[in-house]
N, C-alpha and C positions, 0 to 999 in steps of 0.2 A: 503494499500500500503506499502511495507517496505521501510525501509529507508537504505542510504548507510553505507557501515561500515566504520569507521575512517580510513582516509588516503587512501580510494579508489581512488580519482581523483588525488592524487599525484602519486600513484602507476601506473595509466593508463599514465599520464603523461610521468613518467620515461620510461615506456614500449615503448611509441611511439617515444620517442628520440632515444632510443637503437635500436628500430627495426622498423623503419618507414614505409616501404613498405610491412610489413607482417601483417597477420591477425590472423594467428595461429602459434605456437612455438612448437618445439618438446623438448625432454628431455634435449638435450645438450644447447639449446639456454636458456631453464627455469635455468638450473642451471649455466649457464654464468652470466644471469641477477641477481640470488640470490648470487652470489658469493661463490657457494659451489660446490660440487661434484655431479655427477650424482647419485651415491648412496644415497646421503643424500636427493636429490630430491624424490626419491623411499620411503625413510623412513618416509618423512614428509607427505607422502600419497596424494601428488598431483593427482587430477583426471584428467587422458587424455581420449580423445575419444578412444573407444576400436577399431574402425576400421581403424582411420587414425593415431594414436599414437600422436596426437598432441593437445593442448589446447588453446582456444581463449585468446586473450589479457585479455578480459574484465573478463572472467571466472577465469584466473589465478590471478587477483587482488582482487577479491571476495574470492579466498581460501588463500591467503596469508596476506590479512590485518586482522587486530586485529577484 
């Protein structure tokens, strides 16, 4: 069984605090959370669901943690 990446739980807590009623986020919301522009989100190659254009908070936390 795999281990959590460092900072995963802290990132999830921050995402839940900033977006308490949402399970999935779009590119603009991810950019706001990260404090960057939407083009930077694309450049960092954050993977979004192809059909919805959204990413779950847990998947985002996995992708941006160390």
